[in-house]
C-alpha positions in Angstrom: -10.5 -41.1 5.8 -9.8 -37.3 5.5 -11.1 -35.6 2.3 -8.7 -34.9 -0.6 -8.8 -31.5 -2.3 -7.5 -31.1 -5.8 -6.1 -28.2 -7.8 -8.5 -26.1 -9.8 -7.1 -25.3 -13.2 -8.9 -24.1 -16.3 -12.3 -24.8 -14.7 -11.4 -28.4 -13.7 -10.5 -30.1 -10.5 -7.2 -31.9 -11.2 -4.8 -34.2 -9.6 -1.2 -33.0 -9.5 1.4 -34.8 -11.6 3.5 -35.3 -8.5 1.1 -37.8 -6.9 2.1 -36.4 -3.5 -0.1 -34.9 -0.8 0.1 -32.5 2.0 -1.9 -33.2 5.2 -3.7 -30.4 7.0 -3.4 -30.8 10.7 -5.9 -29.7 13.4 -3.7 -27.8 15.8 -6.1 -28.5 18.7 -5.6 -32.2 18.6 -3.1 -33.0 15.8 -5.7 -34.9 13.7 -5.6 -34.8 9.9 -8.7 -32.9 8.7 -7.9 -33.1 4.9 -5.2 -33.3 2.3 -4.2 -31.1 -0.6 -1.9 -31.6 -3.6 1.9 -31.1 -3.4 2.0 -29.6 -6.9 4.7 -29.4 -9.5 6.2 -26.6 -11.5 4.3 -28.0 -14.5 1.0 -27.6 -12.6 1.9 -23.9 -11.9 2.7 -23.3 -15.5 -0.6 -24.9 -16.6 -2.5 -22.6 -14.2 -0.6 -19.5 -15.5 -1.3 -20.6 -19.1 -5.0 -21.1 -18.3 -5.2 -17.6 -16.8 -3.5 -16.1 -19.8 -5.9 -17.9 -22.2 -8.9 -16.6 -20.3 -7.8 -13.0 -19.7 -9.1 -11.4 -22.9 -12.7 -12.8 -22.7 -12.9 -12.1 -19.0 -11.9 -8.4 -19.6 -14.4 -8.1 -22.5 -17.2 -9.5 -20.3 -17.4 -6.0 -18.7 -17.1 -4.8 -15.1 -20.9 -4.9 -14.4 -21.2 -8.6 -15.4 -18.0 -9.5 -13.5 -19.6 -7.9 -10.4 -22.8 -10.0 -10.9 -20.7 -13.2 -10.7 -19.2 -12.0 -7.4 -22.7 -11.5 -6.0 -23.3 -15.2 -6.8 -20.1 -16.2 -5.0 -21.2 -14.3 -1.9 -24.5 -16.1 -1.9 -22.9 -19.5 -2.2 -20.4 -18.7 0.6 -23.3 -17.5 2.8 -25.0 -20.8 2.3 -21.8 -22.6 3.3 -20.9 -20.3 6.1 -21.1 -22.8 8.9 -19.1 -25.5 7.1 -16.4 -23.1 6.1 -16.2 -21.5 9.5 -16.0 -24.9 11.3 -13.3 -26.0 8.9 -11.4 -22.8 9.5 -11.4 -23.4 13.2 -10.3 -27.0 12.8 -7.5 -26.0 10.4 -6.2 -22.8 11.9 -7.3 -23.0 15.5 -9.1 -19.7 16.1 -12.4 -19.9 18.0 -15.6 -20.6 16.1 -17.1 -17.2 16.8 -13.9 -15.6 15.3 -14.1 -18.0 12.3 -17.7 -17.2 11.7 -16.9 -13.5 11.9 -14.1 -13.9 9.4 -16.3 -15.8 7.0 -19.0 -13.2 7.3 -16.4 -10.5 6.5 -15.4 -12.5 3.4 -19.1 -12.4 2.3 -19.2 -8.6 2.9 -16.0 -8.1 0.9 -17.4 -10.0 -2.0 -20.6 -7.9 -2.0 -18.5 -4.7 -1.7 -16.4 -5.5 -4.8 -19.4 -6.9 -6.6 -20.9 -3.4 -6.3 -17.8 -2.0 -8.0 -19.3 -3.4 -11.1 -21.6 -0.3 -11.2 -19.1 2.3 -10.3 -17.0 4.5 -12.6 -14.0 3.2 -14.4 -12.3 6.5 -15.2 -12.6 10.3 -15.4 -13.2 13.0 -18.1 -10.4 15.5 -18.1 -10.7 19.0 -19.7 -8.6 19.4 -22.8 -6.9 22.5 -24.0 -8.3 21.6 -27.4 -12.0 22.6 -27.5 -12.7 20.0 -30.3 -11.3 17.1 -28.3 -12.5 14.7 -25.6 -9.9 13.5 -23.1 -10.6 10.9 -20.5 -9.1 8.0 -18.6 -9.9 4.3 -18.5 -8.9 1.8 -15.9 -7.6 -1.4 -17.5 -6.6 -4.7 -15.8 -3.0 -5.8 -15.4 -3.7 -9.2 -16.9 -2.8 -12.3 -14.8 -2.3 -11.7 -11.1 -0.6 -14.2 -8.8 -2.0 -14.3 -5.3 -0.1 -15.8 -2.4 -1.8 -15.8 1.0 -0.9 -16.7 4.6 -2.6 -19.2 7.0 -3.9 -16.8 9.7 -6.9 -15.4 7.8 -7.6 -18.2 5.2 -11.0 -16.7 4.2 -10.7 -13.0 4.5 -7.3 -12.4 3.0 -7.7 -14.5 -0.1 -11.1 -12.9 -0.8 -9.9 -9.3 -0.3 -7.3 -10.0 -2.9 -9.3 -12.2 -5.3 -12.5 -10.2 -5.4 -10.9 -6.8 -6.5 -8.6 -8.6 -8.9 -11.5 -10.3 -10.7 -14.0 -7.4 -10.7 -11.4 -5.1 -12.2 -10.8 -7.6 -15.1 -7.8 -9.7 -14.1 -7.5 -13.4 -14.1 -5.9 -15.1 -11.1 -3.6 -17.9 -10.0 -4.2 -18.4 -6.3 -1.7 -20.2 -4.0 -2.7 -20.4 -0.3 -0.4 -21.4 2.6 -0.4 -25.2 3.0 -1.4 -24.9 6.6 -4.8 -23.5 5.6 -5.2 -24.9 2.1 -8.3 -27.0 2.8 -10.2 -23.8 3.8 -8.9 -22.1 0.7 -10.1 -25.0 -1.4 -13.6 -24.5 0.0 -13.4 -20.8 -1.0 -12.3 -21.8 -4.5 -15.3 -24.2 -4.8 -17.6 -21.2 -4.2 -16.2 -19.4 -7.2 -16.5 -22.6 -9.3 -20.1 -23.1 -8.3 -20.9 -19.5 -9.2 -20.1 -20.2 -12.8 -16.8 -18.5 -13.2 -15.5 -19.1 -16.7 -12.7 -21.6 -17.1 -9.2 -20.2 -16.4 -10.4 -17.0 -14.7 -9.5 -18.3 -11.2 -6.9 -21.1 -10.8 -6.2 -22.6 -7.4 -3.0 -24.5 -6.8 -1.4 -25.9 -3.6 2.0 -26.8 -2.6 5.2 -25.6 -0.9 6.4 -22.0 -1.1 9.8 -23.2 -2.1 8.4 -24.9 -5.2 5.0 -23.6 -6.1 5.4 -20.1 -4.7 8.8 -19.8 -6.3 7.6 -20.9 -9.7 4.7 -18.4 -9.5 6.8 -15.4 -8.4 9.5 -16.1 -11.0 7.2 -16.5 -13.9 7.5 -14.1 -16.8 3.9 -14.8 -17.8 2.1 -13.0 -14.9 1.5 -9.3 -14.8 1.0 -8.6 -11.1 1.6 -10.4 -7.8 0.2 -9.7 -4.4 1.6 -11.3 -1.3 0.9 -11.4 2.4 3.4 -13.1 4.7 6.9 -12.9 6.2 9.3 -10.1 5.5 12.0 -12.5 4.2 9.7 -14.1 1.6 8.3 -10.6 0.7 11.9 -9.6 -0.2 12.2 -12.6 -2.5 8.9 -11.6 -4.2 10.0 -8.0 -4.7 13.3 -9.1 -6.2 11.8 -11.6 -8.6 8.9 -9.2 -9.6 11.3 -6.3 -10.2 13.6 -8.5 -12.4 10.6 -9.5 -14.5 9.0 -6.0 -14.7 6.0 -7.3 -12.7 3.9 -5.0 -10.5 3.9 -6.2 -6.9 2.2 -5.6 -3.6 3.5 -6.8 -0.3 2.1 -6.9 3.3 4.7 -8.2 5.7 3.5 -7.8 9.2 4.2 -5.5 12.1 5.4 -5.0 15.7 2.3 -3.0 16.6 2.4 -0.6 19.6 -0.4 0.4 21.9 0.2 3.5 23.9 -1.8 4.0 27.1 -1.5 7.5 28.6 -2.2 8.5 32.2 -5.6 10.0 31.3 -6.8 6.9 29.4 -10.0 5.1 30.2 -8.5 2.1 32.0 -11.2 -0.4 31.4 -11.3 0.4 27.7 -7.6 0.2 27.3 -7.3 -3.2 29.2 -10.1 -4.7 27.2 -8.7 -3.6 23.9 -5.1 -4.8 24.7 -6.4 -8.1 25.8 -8.4 -8.6 22.6 -5.7 -7.1 20.3 -2.9 -9.2 21.8 -4.6 -12.6 22.5 -7.5 -13.1 20.1 -6.6 -15.5 17.3 -3.8 -16.5 19.7 -1.9 -13.3 18.7 -1.6 -14.6 15.1 -2.5 -11.3 13.4 -0.2 -8.9 11.5 -2.1 -6.1 13.4 -1.9 -7.8 16.8 -0.9 -5.7 19.8 2.6 -6.7 20.5 4.2 -3.8 22.5 2.1 -2.0 25.1 3.7 1.3 26.1 2.2 2.7 29.3 2.8 6.0 30.9 4.3 5.8 34.4 1.4 7.4 36.3 -1.0 4.6 35.3 1.4 1.8 34.7 0.9 -0.2 38.0 -2.8 0.2 37.9 -2.9 -0.8 34.2 -0.6 -3.8 34.8 -2.7 -5.1 37.7 -5.9 -4.9 35.7 -4.4 -6.5 32.7 -3.0 -9.4 34.8 -6.4 -9.9 36.4 -8.3 -10.0 33.0 -5.6 -12.3 31.4 -6.1 -14.8 34.3 -9.7 -15.2 33.2 -8.8 -16.4 29.6 -9.9 -20.0 28.9 -7.7 -22.0 26.5 -8.8 -24.9 24.4 -10.2 -26.3 21.2 -11.8 -23.4 19.3 -14.9 -25.5 18.6 -15.8 -25.5 22.3 -18.2 -22.8 23.4 -16.2 -21.9 26.5 -12.9 -21.4 24.7 -11.6 -17.8 24.5 -8.2 -18.5 23.0 -7.3 -21.5 20.8 -3.9 -23.1 20.0 -1.1 -21.9 17.8 -1.9 -22.7 14.2 0.9 -25.3 13.8 3.7 -27.1 15.5 6.2 -24.8 13.8 4.5 -21.7 15.1 4.1 -23.2 18.5 7.9 -23.8 18.7 8.6 -20.3 17.4 6.5 -18.7 20.1 8.2 -20.8 22.8 11.6 -19.9 21.4 10.8 -16.2 21.6 9.6 -16.5 25.2 13.0 -18.1 26.0 14.8 -15.3 24.1 12.9 -12.7 26.2 14.0 -14.4 29.4 17.5 -14.6 28.2 17.6 -10.9 27.3 16.6 -10.0 30.9 12.9 -9.3 30.6 10.6 -10.6 33.3 7.7 -12.9 32.7 4.8 -11.7 34.9 2.2 -14.0 33.4 2.2 -17.2 31.5 5.3 -18.1 29.5 4.8 -21.9 29.3 3.1 -24.5 27.1 -0.4 -25.6 28.2 -0.6 -29.3 28.9 -3.9 -30.9 27.6 -5.1 -34.4 26.9 -5.4 -33.5 23.2 -1.7 -32.8 22.7 -2.6 -29.6 20.8 -0.2 -26.7 20.2 -1.3 -24.6 23.2 0.8 -21.7 24.8 -0.2 -19.6 27.7 -0.9 -15.9 27.1 2.4 -14.3 28.1 3.2 -10.9 29.5 6.8 -9.5 29.8 7.8 -6.4 31.7 11.1 -4.6 32.1 11.4 -4.7 28.3 13.7 -2.3 26.5 13.5 -1.4 22.8 16.8 -3.1 21.9 15.4 -6.5 22.9 14.4 -8.9 20.2 11.0 -9.4 21.8 10.5 -5.7 21.2 11.7 -5.6 17.7 10.8 -8.9 16.0 7.3 -10.2 15.0 6.5 -13.2 17.3 3.1 -13.9 15.9 1.8 -15.4 19.1 0.1 -14.5 22.4 3.0 -12.4 23.8 2.9 -8.8 25.1 6.0 -6.7 25.9 5.1 -4.1 28.5 7.2 -0.9 28.4 7.0 2.0 30.9 7.5 5.6 29.7 7.3 9.0 31.4 5.7 11.2 28.7 3.7 11.2 25.5 6.7 12.2 23.4 8.7 9.3 24.8 5.8 6.9 24.2 5.7 7.9 20.5 9.5 7.7 20.2 9.5 4.2 21.6 6.5 3.2 19.4 8.3 4.4 16.3 11.6 2.6 17.3 11.0 -0.4 15.0 11.5 -1.2 11.3 7.8 -2.0 11.1 4.9 0.4 10.6 1.6 -1.4 10.2 -0.8 -0.5 13.0 -0.7 1.6 16.1 -3.2 2.7 18.7 -3.4 5.2 21.5 -5.7 5.4 24.6 -6.3 8.9 25.9 -9.1 11.4 26.6 -6.9 14.3 25.6 -7.7 15.5 22.0 -4.3 17.3 21.8 -2.5 14.0 22.6 -4.6 12.2 20.0 -3.8 14.8 17.3 -0.1 14.6 18.0 -0.2 10.8 17.8 -2.0 10.9 14.5 0.7 13.2 13.0 3.8 11.6 14.5 3.2 7.9 14.6 4.8 5.9 11.7 2.0 3.5 10.9 -0.4 3.0 8.0 -3.3 2.2 10.3 -3.8 4.7 13.2 -6.4 4.0 15.8 -7.4 6.1 18.9 -9.2 4.5 21.8 -9.5 1.2 19.8 -7.4 -1.9 19.6 -4.6 -2.1 17.1 -6.1 -5.1 15.3 -8.8 -4.5 12.7 -9.8 -2.3 9.8 -13.1 -1.8 8.1 -13.3 -3.5 4.7 -14.1 -0.2 2.8 -11.0 1.5 4.2 -7.4 1.3 2.8 -5.2 -1.2 4.6 -1.4 -1.4 4.6 1.7 -0.3 6.4 4.7 1.9 6.3 8.4 1.1 6.5 9.1 -2.7 6.3 5.5 -3.6 6.8 4.5 -2.9 3.2 5.6 -2.2 -0.3 3.6 1.0 -0.1 0.4 0.1 -1.9 -2.9 -0.4 -0.1 -5.4 -3.2 0.0 -9.2 -3.1 0.5 -11.7 -0.3 -0.2 -11.4 1.8 -3.4 -7.6 1.8 -2.8 -7.4 -1.7 -4.2 -8.1 -0.3 -7.7 -4.7 1.4 -7.7 -2.9 -1.9 -7.6 -5.1 -4.1 -9.8 -5.5 -1.7 -12.7 -3.4 0.7 -14.8 -4.6 4.0 -16.1 -5.0 4.5 -19.8 -5.4 8.2 -21.0 -7.5 8.5 -24.1 -7.5 11.6 -26.4 -10.2 11.8 -29.2 -10.1 14.7 -31.6 -13.1 15.6 -33.7 -12.6 15.9 -37.5 
């Protein structure tokens, strides 16, 4: 029988009042790997109340001591790395090496923010009054609601929870149901580290009930969300109505530009990894590949050759390079977009079909379209699957124009050996993450992460930039008498 994972509220693992469960399905073989609670609005309210009750004592504990607890969480996660990574692969479908890498990243993020406990909290500012001291303090928002997606069920929750906690906030954490078992294992690491009751609350259930109750609560003070653009709009509307600070990351339609002078091997390798690793289920995945005409045929030939070498299967198998789509819903969405591309007149030059296996998993071939124009849906809408749209252009200026022709602006990369082209790209591209001679997917944990246009609400995650969201500035003026 699959394991059951409860909610974690006020320091206790609790059954939901609903008595209903949500099964987590292995997308490689459709087996149930665990179950979580289908929680009620009352459960959400209990979690929010617990977080409010704990916020004063947690703030008063001090930043240094909060950081020391995060170090303990990192140690516990490190001891459980193999179990968490294997569960991640079973639940989400990405290969075990990718799952191990993501879990190791989560450990590094915890250590990074633990070290924030020894960094400054404010600045001394010169006053015009020689008998006065003026300085700033960083103060926590209070209770922060955290809603995370299924594609990075270790890294994304941790890069939100860790800064929220070290800067003095308490948390109500709702993961995507498709990856809630992995999220429960992360919550257990915080519990085992001795986090005081109510500081972190973990609650599972549908977005339409649990998520809606969280974002519409008048008793939270900040909400950070990663997910779809449509849901992000609902979060923004509810938060604005309640005067709640919010942070949104809502995906991208990320371009990779390959110019005539690019290193062909580097470009092909990066596009392959950026587009097809994690089965293309990354907000920073390479989705549109814009290639200058002088190198187009050579690039296409090399890309097709390397794509043909991709092995597809269960992510736990050592010879698997690309796993399944994370769920039946996502599998159907990818196949629908492939059909849309065909109907719009684009040509499939590789893949485009489901992969038949004995395990009945949600496998789709890596797919490459050409003869794609910017007005097509497959060039404008986020597919979140292993699909590339190849677009041929004649010049650098045209490439940048095509790259910017989307409502998204998360990540973009350029392959060139010309420093002038690289500098122009850095200035003109409309993206929050700009990479030269590197794949579009990926950002180092100490660097700000976030997008422009419809990809983001404008704030940044990770690195020191996280402090801007999770705290407010208090200016203090002290006059000597």
